[in-house]
LUMDREN-334232 format. One record per residue (C-alpha): residue in one letter; y, z, x. Coordinates in steps of 0.1 Angstrom, whole numbers, plus 5000, padded with zeros to 4 digits. Layout:
<nudrens>
a_Y_Z_X
...
</nudrens>
This chain:
<nudrens>
x_5312_4670_4768
x_5278_4686_4769
x_5278_4724_4776
x_5265_4734_4810
x_5229_4747_4808
x_5226_4785_4810
x_5190_4784_4824
x_5166_4763_4842
x_5129_4759_4835
x_5097_4759_4857
x_5068_4750_4835
x_5065_4777_4808
x_5090_4799_4826
x_5127_4802_4820
x_5149_4809_4850
x_5184_4825_4847
x_5209_4832_4874
x_5238_4855_4882
x_5258_4862_4914
x_5229_4883_4928
x_5199_4860_4923
x_5176_4845_4898
x_5152_4859_4872
x_5120_4844_4859
x_5111_4851_4823
x_5080_4842_4803
x_5080_4845_4765
x_5109_4869_4766
x_5093_4891_4793
x_5109_4894_4827
x_5083_4887_4853
x_5103_4891_4885
x_5138_4888_4900
x_5144_4869_4932
x_5172_4877_4956
x_5179_4857_4987
x_5213_4862_5002
x_5225_4864_5039
x_5229_4901_5046
x_5231_4908_5009
x_5264_4890_5003
x_5271_4882_4966
x_5273_4846_4955
x_5308_4832_4948
x_5294_4802_4929
x_5265_4797_4906
x_5255_4763_4892
x_5226_4758_4868
x_5209_4725_4859
x_5177_4721_4838
x_5155_4720_4870
x_5178_4735_4896
x_5199_4766_4903
x_5224_4767_4932
x_5241_4798_4946
x_5269_4795_4972
x_5289_4820_4992
x_5313_4823_5021
x_5327_4851_5043
x_5328_4865_5078
x_5328_4830_5093
x_5297_4819_5074
x_5293_4795_5045
x_5259_4794_5028
x_5240_4777_5000
x_5207_4787_4984
x_5193_4760_4961
x_5162_4766_4939
x_5146_4734_4926
x_5118_4736_4901
x_5093_4707_4900
x_5056_4709_4906
x_5064_4738_4929
x_5094_4761_4933
x_5113_4748_4963
x_5140_4769_4979
x_5165_4754_5005
x_5188_4777_5024
x_5218_4761_5043
x_5237_4783_5068
x_5269_4769_5083
x_5288_4789_5109
x_5326_4785_5114
x_5324_4808_5144
x_5295_4826_5162
x_5276_4845_5136
x_5243_4864_5133
x_5225_4868_5100
x_5205_4900_5104
x_5188_4900_5070
x_5177_4870_5050
x_5151_4886_5029
x_5130_4868_5002
x_5131_4898_4978
x_5111_4898_4947
x_5115_4927_4923
x_5092_4933_4894
x_5062_4954_4882
x_5035_4931_4895
x_5018_4940_4929
x_5031_4923_4960
x_5015_4916_4993
x_5030_4904_5026
x_5015_4886_5056
x_5044_4888_5080
x_5029_4863_5105
x_5057_4839_5114
x_5050_4803_5106
x_5017_4810_5089
x_5031_4840_5070
x_5033_4843_5032
x_5042_4866_5005
x_5022_4869_4973
x_5027_4883_4938
x_4994_4891_4922
x_4987_4899_4885
x_5012_4877_4869
x_4985_4852_4859
x_4950_4843_4869
x_4964_4826_4900
x_4987_4841_4927
x_5024_4833_4931
x_5025_4824_4968
x_5056_4818_4989
x_5054_4801_5023
x_5080_4791_5049
x_5085_4756_5060
x_5102_4752_5084
x_5109_4788_5092
x_5092_4821_5099
x_5083_4849_5075
x_5085_4883_5091
x_5085_4919_5081
x_5096_4925_5044
x_5094_4887_5038
x_5125_4883_5060
x_5136_4848_5073
x_5161_4865_5096
x_5175_4872_5120
x_5193_4839_5124
x_5218_4835_5152
x_5243_4806_5149
x_5269_4792_5173
x_5303_4781_5160
x_5299_4748_5142
x_5261_4751_5139
x_5243_4743_5107
x_5208_4756_5100
x_5184_4747_5072
x_5155_4769_5061
x_5130_4762_5034
x_5105_4780_5013
x_5079_4767_4989
x_5065_4788_4961
x_5036_4778_4939
x_5006_4791_4920
x_4974_4792_4940
x_4940_4807_4934
x_4928_4834_4958
x_4902_4809_4971
x_4929_4783_4979
x_4950_4810_4996
x_4921_4821_5018
x_4911_4785_5025
x_4946_4778_5039
x_4943_4805_5065
x_4936_4794_5101
x_4899_4794_5109
x_4906_4813_5141
x_4922_4843_5123
x_4900_4874_5128
x_4900_4907_5109
x_4930_4927_5122
x_4920_4962_5112
x_4895_4974_5138
x_4875_5005_5147
x_4890_5025_5175
x_4866_5011_5202
x_4865_4975_5189
x_4879_4946_5208
x_4902_4920_5191
x_4882_4887_5191
x_4910_4862_5189
x_4902_4827_5203
x_4927_4798_5197
x_4919_4768_5219
x_4954_4753_5216
x_4977_4783_5217
x_4993_4805_5244
x_4985_4841_5235
x_5005_4871_5245
x_4990_4905_5237
x_5016_4932_5240
x_5010_4968_5250
x_4995_4991_5223
x_5015_5018_5206
x_4994_5049_5203
x_5004_5063_5170
x_4980_5093_5172
x_4949_5104_5190
x_4929_5085_5164
x_4949_5053_5161
x_4970_5026_5177
x_4986_4993_5168
x_5001_4964_5188
x_5018_4930_5184
x_5002_4897_5194
x_5022_4865_5197
x_5007_4830_5196
x_5025_4797_5203
x_5006_4766_5194
x_5002_4738_5168
x_5011_4761_5139
x_5044_4771_5156
x_5050_4807_5166
x_5026_4832_5150
x_5030_4870_5150
x_5001_4893_5143
x_4998_4930_5142
x_4963_4943_5148
x_4955_4980_5146
x_4926_5003_5155
x_4917_5036_5139
x_4890_5061_5141
x_4873_5075_5110
x_4890_5099_5085
x_4866_5126_5097
x_4879_5121_5133
x_4915_5122_5121
x_4907_5155_5102
x_4892_5170_5133
x_4922_5161_5154
x_4947_5174_5128
x_4927_5206_5122
x_4927_5214_5159
x_4964_5208_5162
x_4972_5229_5131
x_4952_5258_5144
x_4966_5256_5179
x_5002_5253_5167
x_5001_5280_5140
x_5021_5312_5144
x_4999_5343_5147
x_5000_5377_5130
x_4976_5403_5142
x_4960_5375_5163
x_4951_5355_5132
x_4966_5319_5129
x_4989_5317_5099
x_4987_5283_5083
x_5015_5270_5062
x_4997_5257_5031
x_4964_5253_5013
x_4963_5217_5023
x_4965_5227_5060
x_4938_5253_5055
x_4915_5227_5038
x_4918_5204_5068
x_4911_5233_5092
x_4881_5244_5071
x_4867_5208_5072
x_4875_5199_5108
x_4876_5230_5130
x_4845_5252_5126
x_4845_5286_5141
x_4854_5322_5134
x_4891_5317_5141
x_4893_5289_5116
x_4875_5310_5090
x_4900_5339_5095
x_4929_5315_5091
x_4914_5300_5059
x_4907_5335_5045
x_4943_5345_5051
x_4955_5315_5031
x_4931_5323_5002
x_4942_5359_5002
x_4979_5351_5002
x_4978_5323_4976
x_5007_5326_4951
x_5012_5316_4915
x_5017_5279_4920
x_4982_5265_4927
x_4975_5230_4940
x_4943_5210_4940
x_4939_5220_4976
x_4938_5257_4966
x_4909_5249_4942
x_4890_5228_4967
x_4895_5253_4994
x_4881_5281_4973
x_4851_5260_4962
x_4843_5250_4997
x_4848_5285_5010
x_4824_5298_4984
x_4798_5272_4994
x_4801_5281_5031
x_4802_5319_5028
x_4779_5322_4998
x_4805_5344_4980
x_4805_5333_4943
x_4836_5354_4936
x_4857_5325_4951
x_4845_5303_4923
x_4860_5327_4898
x_4892_5326_4918
x_4892_5288_4917
x_4887_5289_4879
x_4918_5311_4876
x_4938_5287_4897
x_4925_5257_4877
x_4938_5273_4845
x_4974_5270_4859
x_4970_5237_4876
x_4991_5208_4863
x_4977_5172_4862
x_4985_5155_4895
x_4967_5134_4922
x_4936_5153_4932
x_4935_5176_4902
x_4906_5159_4885
x_4885_5158_4917
x_4892_5195_4922
x_4880_5203_4887
x_4849_5182_4891
x_4841_5198_4924
x_4844_5232_4908
x_4823_5221_4878
x_4795_5210_4901
x_4797_5242_4922
x_4796_5265_4891
x_4768_5247_4875
x_4749_5247_4908
x_4753_5284_4910
x_4737_5288_4876
x_4770_5295_4857
x_4787_5279_4828
x_4815_5256_4839
x_4838_5264_4810
x_4871_5264_4830
x_4867_5230_4846
x_4855_5215_4814
x_4885_5229_4796
x_4909_5216_4823
x_4895_5181_4821
x_4896_5181_4783
x_4933_5194_4785
x_4944_5167_4809
x_4926_5136_4794
x_4950_5131_4764
x_4981_5132_4786
x_4968_5111_4815
x_4979_5075_4821
x_4977_5050_4849
x_4961_5063_4882
x_4958_5099_4868
x_4937_5086_4839
x_4917_5065_4862
x_4909_5095_4884
x_4896_5114_4854
x_4876_5085_4840
x_4862_5073_4874
x_4848_5108_4882
x_4834_5109_4846
x_4816_5077_4853
x_4831_5055_4825
x_4863_5035_4824
x_4884_5024_4795
x_4899_4989_4795
x_4933_5005_4804
x_4917_5021_4835
x_4900_4989_4844
x_4934_4972_4845
x_4947_5001_4866
x_4918_4997_4891
x_4925_4959_4893
x_4962_4967_4900
x_4953_4991_4927
x_4930_4965_4944
x_4959_4939_4941
x_4983_4964_4957
x_4959_4965_4986
x_4959_4927_4989
x_4927_4919_4970
x_4911_4909_5003
x_4940_4890_5018
x_4953_4896_5054
x_4986_4914_5055
x_5005_4945_5045
x_5014_4963_5013
x_5048_4972_5001
x_5058_5006_5016
x_5050_5036_4996
x_5046_5074_5002
x_5016_5087_5019
x_5001_5105_4989
x_5003_5075_4967
x_4987_5053_4994
x_4959_5078_4999
x_4954_5082_4961
x_4949_5045_4957
x_4921_5045_4983
x_4905_5076_4968
x_4905_5061_4933
x_4888_5029_4944
x_4862_5050_4963
x_4853_5070_4932
x_4847_5039_4909
x_4812_5038_4894
x_4790_5011_4910
x_4791_4989_4879
x_4829_4990_4879
x_4830_4982_4916
x_4809_4951_4910
x_4832_4941_4881
x_4863_4945_4902
x_4849_4925_4931
x_4849_4894_4909
x_4887_4895_4912
x_4889_4898_4950
x_4893_4871_4975
x_4860_4852_4983
x_4836_4871_5005
x_4856_4903_5001
x_4840_4935_4989
x_4857_4966_4977
x_4843_4989_5004
x_4856_4964_5031
x_4890_4963_5013
x_4892_5001_5013
x_4881_5004_5049
x_4907_4979_5061
x_4935_4995_5041
x_4924_5030_5053
x_4925_5019_5090
x_4959_5003_5085
x_4972_5035_5068
x_4958_5057_5096
x_4972_5035_5123
x_5007_5028_5108
x_5014_5064_5099
x_4995_5081_5128
x_5004_5117_5133
x_5032_5113_5107
x_5006_5110_5079
x_5011_5138_5055
x_4985_5167_5054
x_4981_5162_5017
x_4973_5125_5021
x_4947_5133_5047
x_4932_5159_5024
x_4928_5133_4997
x_4913_5107_5021
x_4888_5133_5033
x_4880_5144_4998
x_4874_5108_4987
x_4843_5106_5009
x_4826_5133_4989
x_4843_5143_4956
x_4818_5170_4947
</nudrens>
């Protein structure tokens, strides 16, 4: 008797399985792990054939099968059979791996994409079925005795193919605050739901279409500029700050930096001066930028010396390099010798990797091959020009990505644009991602992230 195979194959990829999901491997390197189980239930059975892997499970009145078949494409068939009334809340197509992922949770025209594994993009589409938030096929409600079949197809596509498959009526979904969504579909019933105002500078709302493509869900958003967001946040910080001797007491250098940029006036200057005077021994990039900009506004060069002292103790972190470059430009512009900022940049460069190395090199005007790869990864994390949403991340990381792409030298911007979707440009990509961040996070967007977005417009 021939032993049962331990792995399947899809082209040059090996596929292994366990009770949690399947793993794709190329030349010994794990590319990604795929998990697709009703409400996270572990599989009770795993069968492996040379071109097929089947996972089965049962429990809580539900029997299920997930079959992955590898031919010209990677076909996934999900069968749900209910012994009694049952609701599957989560049926998520979860891909885990280091490569950037991008989701377009748009119902029957939705897709999820993994970029950076090869020249082409690994694209998963439903059919039939709907792909919602977090690449979820659920919820699925079943009556007793009901059987439901859902399918996904995954294949390699170029960015041009992926864009070409989008509906011609699909407009840009990230708009200026006063823009009108121009959505015209001659054969679909459209329902535009009320907008959720996430902040004074942003809003988002759902749109549903029912037509030849099936049910389509879109999530347009509107957002004002970063400068407008800074102005609103600065006014709110100043109005809500506790007072001591009738001077607003701000809580951090980041808050003071936003107030100094967005709320001109004597009261704001007093609040900023109080933060500068009370700075402790744990400086941040916002301390350095605050001192540099305060020196520029007041004409007091002593604040540049203070900034140099803070820079000596500043650890490498997002925003550190731009703070050092801003100080370098200010000191040189005042006729001084920018020794401290030069020393800080030289100290950080050998230890910097990834996005932190890219910040240093982009502001220096010249990228290594490693930083070029980092820049490409950042653009892919923002969808490379595709419609949709990134994987969730913290505010500062999201803002840092946008800032880094803004600081790229022109030649590197042109180089990077060769890897974006057809007709996309890097400034357009950044603008759409920035509006989506401002709209989705609204007033919850962290002060530090807003500082970084604001600084990105003018690093020196």
